[in-house]
N, C-alpha and C positions, 0 to 999 in steps of 0.2 A: 436623467441628469443632463442638463444644458451646458455644453462645453463653450468655453470662452475662447474666441480666436484672439490670438495675440497676448494671453494671459496664461498663468499656471492653473492647471486642472489637477485633480486627484481622482483616481479610479481604482477599483478592485478588479483585476482582469486575470482570466485564465490564458495562459500563454499557449498558442497555437504553432502550427508549422511556420519554420523560417522559409522566408522567401529569398533573402540574400544574408551572407556573412563574410566578412572580411576581417583583417587585423585591426581595422579602425571603425567599423561599424556593423551592426546586426540589424536586420529589417525582418519583422515577423507579423503575423496576423493573430489576433487574439480570438477567443472562442466565439466572439460576437461577430466577428468578420472585420474589425477594424484593424487597420495597419498602424504598427508602431515602430519608431526608429530609435536607435540608442548608439551614441558615439562616446559615452563616458567609458574610459579604459577599465576602471575598476569594476564594471558590470559586464564586460565582455568574456569575461573568464568564469571560473567556477565559484559558486557559493560555498559557505563553509561546509556543506555536507558532501562537497566534491562532485557536485552535479552543476551544469551551467545554469547561470541565473535565470537564462530564458530558454529553459528546458521545457519541451512541449508537455502540457498537462500541469505544469506547476501554477499555483494561485498566488499572486503577488499584488501588493499595493504600490502604485506608480504615481509619482508627481511628473507631470509632462506639460511641455509647452505646445500649443496648437498654432503653428507657424503658417501664415498665409503664403502661397506660392507666387511667383511673379506673373504666371499666366492665371487671370482671374476665374477662367473656366475650370480649373482644377481644383480639387479639395484641399484643405489645409493640411499639412503633415504634422503628425504627432511624434514630438522629439522628447524622450524620457530623460529627465535631470536626476531623479532619485528613486531608488527601489527599496521596498521593505516588505515584511510580512503583514497581512491584514490583521486587525484586532479580531479576538476570538467573538464569532457571532456576526462579524461583518460579511454581508453578502456580496457576490458580484454586482458591479455597478451595471452592466448590461447582460441580459440572459444569453446563454449560449444559443448560437444559431443551428437550428435544426439541418441536418444533411438533406440535399435535394434529392428527392425520390421521383423519377420519371414515371409517368404512366405506360412508358414504353411506346415503341413504334406501332403504328397500325398493323395488326397481324400478327405482332408478336406474342399475343396470348396475356400480357400484363394489363390488368385492369387499373384504373386509378386509385383503388384502395389496396393495391398491392398484392391481390389475389390473380391467380392465373385463370384464364377462361378455359373450358373444356374443348377437346379437339372438335367436338360437334359445333359448338359456339364459333370456333375460329372458321371452320368450313362454311357455316351459314353465312357468316359476314363475308367472307370470300366470294361466295356465290353470288350475294347480293352486289357486291362490288363489280363483279363482272356483267351482271345483268343491267346495271345503271349505263354501261357503255353502249348497250344496244337498245334499250328501251326509250320510248318517247314520252311515257307518262310514269308516275310512280306505281300505279296498279299494275302497268305492263311489266315493270322492272321486278316487282314482287312475284307475279305469275312466272316470269322466265326464270327466276332465281329458284322458285320452288319446284318447277318442272323440268328445267333442263341442266342448270349448272350446279344445283345442289346435288342431285343424283349424280352427275358426272364426277364431281369432286370426291364424293363419298364413295365412289366406285360401284354404284348401282345402276348405272345408266344403260338402259336397253335401247339400242338404235331402233328408230322408226324404220318400217319397211322400205321406204324410198331410199333413206340413208344406207341400209344394208344392201339395196341392189346397186347403188352408186358405187360403194366400196368395193363390191364383188367385182363389179365391171372394170373398175380401175386395176384391181389385183389380177384379172385374167391376162394372158398374154395376147397381144394382138399380132396377126402375121406381118411380117416385114420383109420387103424384098430389097435386098442389098443393091447399091448403085454400082455399075461397072466402072471401072477406072480406064477412060480412053487416052489417059496420057496428057490431058489438057490440064491446065492450072485450076480451072474451077470445073467441079463434078457436075455442074447443072447447066 
């Protein structure tokens, strides 16, 4: 539907969440994400069924003005003039907007299709991410990820002999001779 700025428009909408409500005005978003305003006192209260006219989920037919704003960079505002029920078989003017579904953050396990990655897939990705920081080529990164980082992350890392010796050397106690205090300010 092509809306006419500065003119009267008609639409069948599904009322969405309220953005603002006061005794003089209500502002809400419809199912398609468009913002509507109403300052007509007779529509700010309840309908004949006892539920507010602009209750979330209610499907209504509205006559509204699309009013341009003083700042030309801002979108025109929709001000509702009249509200009624749609005719039987009358469809929504704009389709409901589908809720945003994130693919998740890297490493969160969420794929773009909404499925979760397996723990093994997450660990492979993390090992490749680590290897990229150390490697100079893509082939080198893949080899590092496969031989060093993935086994370490997966818990199957066997240290090489040189690494085991270095770790054992650091772990052993070295002889230390304490320095005698001669009363000077600096012990050296």
